[in-house]
Backbone bond lengths (Angstrom), bond angles and torsions (degrees), N, CA, C in turn:
res aa  C-N    CA-C-N  psi(-1)  N-CA   C-N-CA  omega(-1)  CA-C   N-CA-C  phi
1 M - - - 1.454 - - 1.526 111.07 -
2 E 1.322 118.02 -42.10 1.457 121.97 -170.87 1.525 114.02 -56.96
3 K 1.301 118.43 -49.85 1.458 121.55 -173.31 1.525 113.26 -66.71
4 E 1.318 117.96 -23.80 1.454 120.82 -176.91 1.525 113.26 -84.73
5 I 1.313 117.84 -14.67 1.467 119.75 -173.63 1.523 110.74 -75.62
6 R 1.316 114.23 123.68 1.451 122.65 174.62 1.523 105.81 -138.23
7 L 1.329 115.98 122.27 1.458 121.32 178.35 1.521 107.12 -115.76
8 T 1.320 117.37 126.73 1.459 118.74 -178.85 1.515 111.57 -147.99
9 D 1.314 113.87 152.59 1.466 121.46 171.92 1.524 109.52 -117.37
10 G 1.329 116.67 11.52 1.459 121.92 -177.59 1.517 113.49 89.86
11 V 1.324 117.06 -16.82 1.463 122.12 177.95 1.526 109.54 -104.03
12 V 1.335 116.08 -51.72 1.464 120.51 175.78 1.527 108.63 -116.42
13 L 1.317 114.26 154.13 1.454 122.70 175.17 1.518 107.05 -123.50
14 L 1.318 117.28 128.70 1.460 121.86 172.79 1.516 106.79 -105.15
15 R 1.331 115.36 131.54 1.455 120.63 176.01 1.518 108.22 -148.49
16 P 1.335 116.85 155.53 1.465 118.47 176.26 1.533 110.00 -58.79
17 Y 1.328 115.14 150.31 1.459 119.80 177.39 1.518 110.20 -61.91
18 E 1.335 114.99 148.32 1.457 122.99 178.22 1.523 108.22 -125.44
19 G 1.309 116.24 161.24 1.463 121.08 179.54 1.518 112.93 -55.02
20 G 1.329 117.03 -35.01 1.458 120.87 179.66 1.515 114.59 -70.24
21 D 1.328 117.06 -5.01 1.470 120.76 -179.67 1.520 113.36 -85.02
22 V 1.329 118.06 -10.14 1.469 120.69 -172.92 1.524 111.39 -54.14
23 E 1.315 117.44 -53.66 1.469 121.00 -177.25 1.531 110.90 -65.07
24 H 1.314 117.88 -41.61 1.471 121.32 -179.45 1.528 111.14 -65.18
25 F 1.343 116.35 -43.02 1.463 120.99 177.52 1.534 109.71 -61.07
26 Y 1.333 115.02 -47.27 1.469 120.81 -179.40 1.529 110.86 -58.35
27 Q 1.328 117.65 -48.46 1.467 120.94 -178.91 1.534 110.98 -62.61
28 A 1.320 117.40 -41.76 1.471 120.80 178.97 1.525 110.78 -65.28
29 A 1.327 116.92 -40.30 1.466 120.66 178.71 1.529 110.45 -65.51
30 R 1.326 117.15 -45.78 1.476 120.65 179.84 1.532 110.40 -60.51
31 E 1.315 116.44 -41.15 1.464 121.28 179.18 1.529 111.49 -62.49
32 S 1.319 116.53 -28.34 1.466 122.18 -170.32 1.522 114.26 -104.00
33 I 1.318 118.83 9.99 1.465 121.25 -173.82 1.522 112.34 -60.45
34 A 1.311 118.87 -42.39 1.474 120.04 -176.90 1.520 111.54 -56.55
35 E 1.331 117.30 -44.03 1.464 120.69 -179.38 1.530 111.70 -87.17
36 G 1.302 116.56 -46.38 1.466 121.33 -174.83 1.510 114.55 -65.15
37 S 1.320 116.98 -33.21 1.471 119.44 -176.98 1.523 112.22 -66.65
38 L 1.320 117.53 -18.90 1.465 120.65 176.83 1.522 111.49 -68.51
39 W 1.350 116.92 -35.56 1.452 120.80 -168.50 1.530 114.95 -117.77
40 M 1.331 117.93 -19.85 1.464 120.35 -173.73 1.520 110.05 -116.09
41 P 1.318 118.07 116.78 1.473 120.74 -177.13 1.528 114.08 -56.91
42 W 1.310 118.24 -33.07 1.469 120.99 -176.93 1.522 112.90 -75.80
43 C 1.320 118.12 -19.27 1.468 122.86 -175.51 1.529 108.74 -94.57
44 H 1.323 116.71 106.92 1.468 120.93 -175.29 1.523 110.67 -141.53
45 A 1.309 116.93 166.51 1.461 122.69 -173.30 1.526 113.49 -57.33
46 D 1.306 117.78 -32.11 1.466 120.78 -178.43 1.524 112.97 -98.42
47 Y 1.317 117.58 17.69 1.460 121.23 -177.92 1.527 109.86 -54.08
48 S 1.335 116.15 131.43 1.461 121.24 -173.60 1.522 112.45 -117.69
49 I 1.307 115.01 161.91 1.462 120.11 176.55 1.527 110.36 -65.86
50 E 1.325 117.44 -28.15 1.464 120.13 176.42 1.528 110.97 -64.47
51 E 1.331 116.90 -36.37 1.467 120.23 176.24 1.534 110.33 -65.71
52 S 1.323 116.65 -40.69 1.466 119.90 176.56 1.522 110.11 -60.86
53 R 1.313 116.24 -47.55 1.464 120.36 -178.00 1.527 111.15 -61.32
54 A 1.326 117.29 -48.67 1.468 120.92 -178.21 1.523 110.99 -61.37
55 W 1.311 116.19 -41.20 1.465 119.51 -178.65 1.521 110.78 -66.37
56 I 1.327 116.71 -49.48 1.472 120.19 -178.65 1.529 110.44 -62.99
57 E 1.320 117.83 -38.44 1.465 120.29 178.38 1.524 112.64 -66.62
58 S 1.336 117.44 -22.82 1.473 120.44 180.00 1.529 112.76 -85.28
59 R 1.306 118.31 -12.34 1.463 121.44 -174.46 1.531 114.03 -65.66
60 P 1.321 120.98 -41.98 1.474 118.62 -179.65 1.533 112.95 -59.36
61 E 1.321 117.93 -38.26 1.466 119.98 179.37 1.527 111.01 -66.55
62 A 1.320 117.19 -42.70 1.469 120.61 178.28 1.529 109.98 -62.31
63 W 1.330 116.61 -39.45 1.458 121.59 178.45 1.520 110.05 -63.85
64 E 1.336 116.03 -47.85 1.480 121.01 -179.99 1.530 111.73 -58.03
65 K 1.319 116.23 -39.06 1.467 120.79 -179.89 1.529 112.20 -76.53
66 G 1.327 116.76 -12.08 1.463 120.58 -179.96 1.512 113.45 73.39
67 I 1.351 117.00 27.68 1.463 119.61 -178.56 1.530 113.04 -104.61
68 D 1.318 116.84 -23.59 1.467 122.49 178.39 1.513 108.85 -145.60
69 Y 1.307 115.87 132.84 1.465 121.62 173.68 1.521 105.93 -118.88
70 E 1.316 115.68 94.78 1.467 122.84 -175.35 1.521 109.28 -100.12
71 F 1.330 116.04 135.57 1.451 122.04 -178.84 1.523 110.81 -127.65
72 A 1.316 115.73 139.97 1.459 121.35 166.80 1.522 106.79 -78.15
73 I 1.316 116.13 140.44 1.465 121.13 172.79 1.527 106.05 -98.44
74 I 1.328 115.85 118.85 1.454 122.63 -174.92 1.526 108.72 -120.35
75 N 1.326 116.69 143.10 1.459 120.45 173.26 1.522 107.14 -68.57
76 A 1.325 117.22 119.82 1.465 121.71 -176.07 1.525 112.36 -67.98
77 R 1.312 117.70 -18.57 1.463 120.71 -177.02 1.527 113.12 -91.01
78 D 1.349 116.85 -37.77 1.472 117.78 -176.01 1.531 113.79 -126.75
79 D 1.331 117.40 6.40 1.470 123.10 173.20 1.536 114.15 67.65
80 T 1.341 118.16 20.66 1.460 119.33 177.86 1.527 110.57 -82.81
81 F 1.318 115.59 150.60 1.464 122.69 -179.20 1.525 109.14 -79.66
82 L 1.336 116.60 125.80 1.470 121.55 -176.06 1.518 113.81 -110.32
83 G 1.330 118.18 -26.35 1.467 120.81 -177.07 1.512 110.20 161.14
84 G 1.324 115.46 -154.38 1.455 119.92 -178.52 1.514 111.86 -147.64
85 C 1.317 115.25 159.47 1.458 121.00 175.76 1.521 108.50 -152.01
86 S 1.319 116.04 160.48 1.464 118.13 -176.01 1.512 111.94 -158.39
87 L 1.308 112.92 157.00 1.458 122.07 162.03 1.516 104.10 -109.70
88 N 1.326 116.54 120.14 1.460 120.24 -175.45 1.530 109.86 -139.47
89 H 1.316 115.72 -176.91 1.469 120.84 -175.05 1.530 109.40 49.73
90 I 1.306 115.42 45.88 1.460 121.66 -177.07 1.531 110.19 -65.37
91 D 1.306 116.62 125.48 1.468 123.84 175.04 1.524 106.33 -109.33
92 R 1.321 116.43 97.86 1.466 121.58 -175.65 1.530 111.97 -69.97
93 I 1.315 117.47 -30.02 1.466 119.72 -179.67 1.520 110.78 -65.61
94 N 1.322 116.55 -45.31 1.460 120.80 -178.29 1.528 113.37 -99.23
95 C 1.316 116.37 1.97 1.475 122.02 177.48 1.523 112.48 55.11
96 R 1.327 114.97 53.72 1.466 119.19 178.08 1.525 109.77 -137.07
97 A 1.328 115.04 162.23 1.457 121.21 -178.63 1.518 109.58 -154.19
98 A 1.326 114.85 161.55 1.460 122.30 171.81 1.524 107.82 -95.91
99 L 1.304 116.56 146.61 1.455 121.87 178.23 1.520 108.29 -118.57
100 G 1.324 116.38 129.25 1.462 121.23 178.93 1.518 110.82 -128.73
101 Y 1.334 116.98 159.01 1.459 121.48 -177.69 1.514 110.59 -159.87
102 W 1.317 115.47 151.93 1.459 122.09 170.85 1.527 108.46 -153.09
103 V 1.310 115.69 148.48 1.459 122.25 179.07 1.525 107.08 -128.58
104 R 1.320 115.50 136.66 1.471 119.28 -179.71 1.535 110.11 -56.45
105 T 1.320 115.63 145.66 1.466 122.60 -171.67 1.527 112.91 -53.11
106 S 1.331 117.98 -41.77 1.464 119.99 -176.50 1.527 113.44 -69.05
107 R 1.334 117.76 -9.21 1.462 120.47 -177.23 1.530 113.02 -121.13
108 T 1.336 117.75 13.76 1.460 120.16 177.61 1.530 109.90 -73.53
109 K 1.311 115.45 165.56 1.463 124.28 177.23 1.528 112.46 61.45
110 Q 1.349 115.53 33.22 1.462 120.62 178.78 1.530 110.90 -126.00
111 G 1.334 117.41 10.04 1.459 120.83 178.75 1.522 114.37 82.04
112 I 1.313 117.61 6.51 1.465 121.92 -177.06 1.520 111.19 -66.05
113 A 1.320 117.54 -49.03 1.467 120.32 -179.26 1.525 110.56 -61.45
114 T 1.313 117.38 -43.12 1.465 120.75 179.77 1.523 111.09 -61.52
115 A 1.327 117.23 -44.86 1.463 121.00 179.13 1.531 110.57 -62.61
116 A 1.330 116.96 -44.87 1.464 120.90 -179.38 1.527 111.16 -64.13
117 V 1.326 116.94 -43.62 1.460 120.89 -178.92 1.530 110.44 -64.51
118 N 1.316 117.47 -40.58 1.468 119.48 177.29 1.526 111.31 -59.30
119 L 1.329 118.17 -42.62 1.462 121.35 177.53 1.525 111.13 -64.35
120 L 1.320 116.57 -41.68 1.459 121.21 -177.80 1.530 111.73 -68.25
121 I 1.313 117.17 -35.30 1.475 121.14 176.23 1.527 109.53 -61.72
122 Q 1.315 116.88 -45.70 1.473 120.26 178.39 1.523 110.99 -60.65
123 F 1.328 117.36 -42.40 1.459 122.24 177.59 1.534 110.25 -60.81
124 G 1.320 116.36 -44.80 1.463 120.82 -178.93 1.512 113.28 -62.78
125 F 1.311 116.79 -45.25 1.461 119.67 -178.37 1.534 112.38 -78.92
126 N 1.308 117.76 -42.42 1.469 120.46 -174.62 1.523 113.37 -83.49
127 R 1.308 117.84 -42.67 1.476 120.29 -175.01 1.516 112.00 -91.79
128 L 1.341 117.22 -43.20 1.468 120.47 -177.73 1.523 112.43 -90.21
129 K 1.320 117.16 -10.72 1.472 123.36 178.36 1.533 111.99 60.35
130 L 1.327 115.89 41.56 1.460 120.43 178.57 1.527 110.24 -74.31
131 N 1.337 115.46 152.90 1.465 122.47 174.68 1.522 112.12 -99.57
132 R 1.336 115.67 -18.89 1.463 119.99 -174.95 1.526 108.82 -155.25
133 I 1.324 115.16 136.61 1.463 122.39 173.20 1.518 106.97 -124.48
134 E 1.326 116.41 129.32 1.462 121.81 179.53 1.525 110.55 -110.18
135 I 1.307 115.43 140.60 1.458 123.06 172.88 1.517 106.21 -121.58
136 T 1.327 116.79 126.33 1.461 120.02 174.68 1.526 108.13 -117.46
137 A 1.310 115.38 141.65 1.461 121.85 178.47 1.520 107.96 -141.22
138 A 1.309 115.93 137.87 1.465 119.69 177.88 1.525 109.29 -55.50
139 V 1.318 115.85 145.83 1.468 121.13 -178.85 1.528 110.58 -52.33
140 G 1.311 117.57 -36.68 1.468 120.80 -179.61 1.508 115.31 -84.58
141 N 1.309 118.40 -6.26 1.463 122.02 -177.45 1.534 109.45 -91.13
142 K 1.312 114.61 77.80 1.471 121.09 -174.84 1.530 111.69 -66.19
143 A 1.326 118.73 -33.08 1.468 120.72 -179.38 1.526 110.58 -63.64
144 S 1.318 117.76 -44.40 1.466 120.07 178.89 1.519 111.12 -67.52
145 Q 1.312 117.08 -35.99 1.464 119.72 177.21 1.530 110.53 -64.40
146 R 1.339 117.42 -38.26 1.466 120.43 178.88 1.526 111.07 -63.36
147 V 1.331 116.90 -38.47 1.466 119.50 177.79 1.529 109.40 -61.70
148 A 1.330 117.22 -47.26 1.471 120.46 179.18 1.524 110.83 -57.63
149 E 1.314 116.89 -42.24 1.460 120.50 179.36 1.528 111.54 -66.05
150 K 1.337 117.51 -39.60 1.472 121.42 -179.00 1.527 112.46 -64.99
151 V 1.341 116.99 -29.41 1.468 119.11 179.14 1.528 110.98 -90.69
152 R 1.320 116.61 11.41 1.465 123.60 175.51 1.525 113.90 69.87
153 A 1.331 117.05 25.52 1.457 119.59 174.14 1.525 108.54 -70.46
154 K 1.317 116.04 146.03 1.465 121.62 -179.17 1.527 109.77 -89.98
155 R 1.310 115.66 126.68 1.458 120.72 176.44 1.524 107.75 -74.21
156 E 1.335 116.63 124.49 1.465 120.83 -176.83 1.519 113.77 -105.12
157 G 1.317 117.77 -26.65 1.453 118.75 -179.16 1.515 112.30 154.87
158 I 1.331 114.43 -164.70 1.460 122.16 -177.60 1.530 108.91 -113.09
159 L 1.318 115.39 130.31 1.468 121.92 172.59 1.524 106.31 -97.35
160 R 1.314 116.14 109.75 1.463 120.47 -174.91 1.525 111.26 -76.40
161 N 1.361 115.20 140.71 1.470 122.52 178.66 1.525 111.49 46.66
162 Y 1.305 116.94 49.73 1.464 122.32 -169.93 1.530 114.65 -91.34
163 M 1.338 117.35 -30.71 1.458 119.40 -175.60 1.520 110.69 -137.41
164 V 1.326 115.08 141.86 1.458 121.49 177.55 1.519 108.13 -114.57
165 V 1.319 115.89 127.72 1.457 122.37 174.18 1.519 106.58 -127.56
166 R 1.331 115.79 110.85 1.470 122.27 -179.83 1.526 112.46 45.91
167 D 1.291 116.47 60.03 1.471 124.36 175.58 1.526 114.44 69.16
168 R 1.295 117.81 6.70 1.461 120.27 174.91 1.525 108.17 -106.53
169 V 1.330 115.90 128.73 1.458 120.97 -177.98 1.528 108.46 -98.71
170 Y 1.339 114.93 130.13 1.460 120.68 -177.35 1.521 111.32 -114.27
171 D 1.332 115.27 140.19 1.453 121.42 163.27 1.527 105.51 -81.62
172 M 1.333 116.04 144.83 1.457 120.47 -176.80 1.523 110.30 -122.20
173 V 1.326 115.57 140.85 1.455 121.16 171.34 1.526 105.91 -85.54
174 V 1.332 117.07 130.51 1.460 120.27 178.11 1.527 109.24 -107.00
175 F 1.335 113.59 132.52 1.459 122.90 176.16 1.519 106.95 -120.10
176 S 1.320 117.61 154.98 1.465 119.89 175.98 1.512 110.56 -140.83
177 L 1.327 112.48 157.68 1.458 122.18 172.49 1.515 107.18 -133.66
178 I 1.332 115.49 141.71 1.454 121.49 170.99 1.530 105.90 -126.36
179 P 1.319 118.54 160.70 1.472 119.16 -175.43 1.531 113.86 -52.58
180 E 1.320 117.88 -36.83 1.467 120.63 -178.79 1.534 112.71 -63.90
181 D 1.335 117.47 -22.45 1.453 120.46 179.41 1.529 111.88 -66.18
182 L 1.311 116.78 -21.15 1.458 120.55 -177.28 1.517 112.97 -92.17
183 A 1.312 116.17 -7.26 1.485 119.71 -177.68 1.512 111.03 -73.16
């Protein structure tokens, strides 16, 4: 199932990561360290290509187990690597998941994250049959909060001391979507 999935709106294409993405992922991560390291634990000053390789190589197993559905965000017109998004922390009993996203620094503020998240929401509700999708963003991460708002996610509140990134503890804004929100 994994290799055949392609989600697109004609602007962005979401597809499972492939071995050939290692270098592109690494370059996008390195480009984005100044901004990404604030909010994403995996994005740090010493981020290496070996970390990219190990992570991408682990994705098929996570997909097979149904615990993480990670997608590369690709420009549908020229096939360039733009970032990544995922449905993860899958709770099969309650049919819910967390949704995460990042876009390389040189391509932010172009609607890429919003387009990718909209495609991923449809995948979550229609293909995975989820009842709830949650988006969390650090209180200070206004760009991620704007994406959640643009996809019509409902702001539910603040999760205090919810995430740690390199010894810094963040309060997180939690947003949710349920299938009825898209009607």
